N, C-alpha and C positions, 0 to 999 in steps of 0.2 A: 452260440455263438461261433460255430466252427464251421456252418456252412455244407457246403460239399467236400470235405474232409469228415464231418460226423456223420453224410447218408454213408460214403461209401465203406465206412467199420461195421461189419455186423454187426448184430443187436443178439444181445445173451454171448458175448466171447468175452471171452478175458481182456479179448484189443479193445474193449470197451475204455481201460483205463489208459489210454494212449491221450483220449479226453482229457479227464483231471490230471494229465501232464501240463499239456498246455495250458488247461487255469491255472497250474500254480506256477509257470515260467508267466503268465500275463501278469497275475499279481506279485508282481516280482522277486520272490521264493529266489534262495540264494545254495540252499540245497535241499532234494526232495529224501524220504523217510518212507521208503514204502513198506508198508507189510498186508498180513492177509489175518480177517477177521475174526480166522479163530485160534489168534496169537494172545497169550497171557504177557503185556510187558512185565520185567524185572524193574525195580528202581533204577537199574544202568541204564533203560531203553533209551536210547534217544540225549546220553549225555557226554558228556569231556570227546563229543569229534572234533575230528580233524583232521584239516588233507594229509596234512602232512606226518607218515605211519611207521615207528619203528618196532624192531620186531624181530624176525626172523626171515631171509630170504631162502624159498623153495626151489629149485634149480632144476632141469630137467635133462636132459630135454622129452616132451610129448606131454603125455595123458597123468595128470598126476592126482592120486584120492586123495584131499587133503582134508578130511575128514578122520585118518589115520596122526593126524599134527594135534589134536584136542579129544584122542580118550583115544585111552588102551584096547577099545574095541577091534579084534583083528574081523571083524564081517559086518561092515558096516562103509556106503560108500555114496556119495549123491549123488541123484537123478540128475539122468546125464553123461557123466561118466561110461566111458565105452566096459562093457564089465570081463573084458580081457586086462585091465587096466586096475581096479580093485587090491591090487597087492602091492602096487607102486605107489613109492612114498614119498621119492624126487630123492634131491640131494638139499641138506639143511644146514645153513651158517647164517651167524648171526652178523643183523645190517648192522655195515658201519656209519655207515649215515641215515639218517631218514627218506625217508622214498617220496612222491607224489602220487598220492594213492586216491584222483577221482570217483572209484566206485569204492568201494567195500561194502562185504557182505558179512552179517553179523549172522549167528550158525540160533539154533532151534534148539528147546531142550526138549523132552520127552517122546514127544512122534517127530523128528526131523525131517528135510524135505531129503526124502529119498524115494527109490523107484518102489514099481511095479511089484521086481523078482524081490527086492529085501521083504517086502510085508505081504507077498503069498509065502517067504519061510519063512519070516522071524517076526515073533509078535513081541516081542524084548522090548519097556523101552529104553531109551539112550540119554543119559546126563552126560554133557559135555563141561572141560575141565573152564569149570569159569575165570578161573587165572589164570592160564593159558595166555601164551603171548600171540601177536599176533602176527598173520603169513601175510608175506608178503611176496609174490609172483614173478620169479622171474620174465623174461621175455619171450623165451624156448618153449612156456610152460603152458600147458592147456586145462584147466579147474572150471568148470559146470561149475554158475554161481543162478542162482533163481529169484526171486522179486518175492520171496516172504520177509524177509526183515534187514534190506541194501538202500545202503546209503551212495545217493548219487550227486553231485560235490556241482554247482553250477557251469563247468568247463566240460563235465563230459552229461549233460542235458540232452545234445541230438540225439546220443547213444542210449537212449530211451524206449524209444522208436517195439512196442513187440507188433510181429508182424500178424496179419490176417488172417490171412487163409493158408496158415498150414495148422499143424496138433494143438488142442488146449496143454495136450502137458510139455508139449515142447518149444511151446511161442517164449517165453522166458526162457528157455536152455540157448535157443541158436542165438535172442536179442544176446547172452550172454556172451557166443562163440565173435559175434562181429564184434561187442565192443572191447575185448581186449584183446584182438588183434585191433584196434584201431587205435589204440591209449596204448599198444606195445612202437609202434608203428611212430608214435609222438614219445617216446621216451617216455611214458606212464606206464601207471601197472594198475594192476587190483588187489586189495587186501583183502585176507578173510582174519575172524577174529571172535573170542568165543559168545557164548548166545548171552542176547542180551532178553528176549521171549524166552517161555515156554505154552510148546504147541497140544491145544486142543481136538483136532482133528475134526472137522465135522466129515462125517459119512460119507462115506465117497465105495465104488461099484470096481472089486482091484480088479477082476479080468478085464474093464474097460477103460482102469489106469494101465493095464498093460496092454489093452490093443492098440489104445494109446501115445505108446513110448516106442514100441516093436519100430516105427523108421528113426529114433534114434537109437539105438540098441543096431540097426544098421547103418547109417549113415552118419554118425555124428563124427566118429572116428574119418571118413572122409570131407566133412567139412571139413574140420582143420587141416587138411591138406589142401582143400581149395581157398580156402584161404590163406594158409600158409604162401601157397603159388602167387595167391593175388599181390603179396602185399614186395613180392621178388622183383615185381615190374613194376614198382613205383617206384620215384628218385625220394627220399629223405627230405622234407620239411620243404615242401613244394606242397603242402597241398593244408588246407584247415581242417577238423573232426570231422566237421561232417562231408566237406567232397570224400576223404580215405569212408569211413561208413557209407558211403551210396554204392563208393565205388565195388564195397563189397558182399553190398545186399545186390546190386547187378550180378555179381559172376555170380552166388547163389540161383541166383532167376537164368542165368547165360544154361549150370548148372541141373536146372531145371528141379533144387531140392523145392525153391520158391518157385510158386507161378507167377507169370507174367504178370496174371493182374494185379500180382500185388507192387510193383514198380509206383505206374503211377503216383499210388498211397504213397509210397514212404518216400515217391519224390515232393508231394505234397506237406507232407511231413516235416522237411526240412527248411521247408519255404513257411508253415509256420508256425515253428521254433523262433526261425530268424522271424519275422513281425512280431511276435509276439515278445521274443527278447525286450526290441525296439519299443514295444511298447513298454516293456515294465520298466527299463529304463527311463525314459519320458516322465513316469510317478517318480522316478526317483527326483 
């Protein structure tokens, strides 16, 4: 179905999901809720989804441990958060109005998405507060989100791209940094919500996970700085989300975060998304 684009994506890699995204877009999906095969849905899974989110606004600036707003456990943090930021909960205020959040991360109970450092040092299951109010990120806040229980509304479909030639444990995390930077530039945000699944995690080699995550421990904060600097040179409201995101991916390539071989695939991704949206509109 996707020709050269499918051929360019390595086999047995998580980024093959990109083909599934394109298929869903082509079929006319209005939103995509992605999850993993080891997540067991609660009755609330996929229910009452709305692009507008009311809840708590988390301000920074900088990196924030979003898990602190859904549990009193002081020693848990999401995969991808710089380790020197795990104690930072940011500033919290109630939202005066609903915020547009085209990307929404729902949490997972029991064995949530944490990094290998956490799992190697802590074996306790974690259950988040299921009645907690959602959290919306302010513009100057960085929080990694994953692909385990995540909603993308239609306007955010161009931001679904998972890079192919990066660490397996960083592909969705680095996607999240580009996505939240692009959304912030266009006056949009990412929200976080209470759990709607319980994860019964597939078997992993934790030391291999750790090895795959080292590049994130060392470079995630730098990636935030690169993206912030890149956005500072862009004029507001002069591009669409796809153009902004492509500019951000190119900046990461220029900084040798992702290899240059990734860029032609990313460029084809945006072209394929646009073509798929046209096909979906014609089908409607």
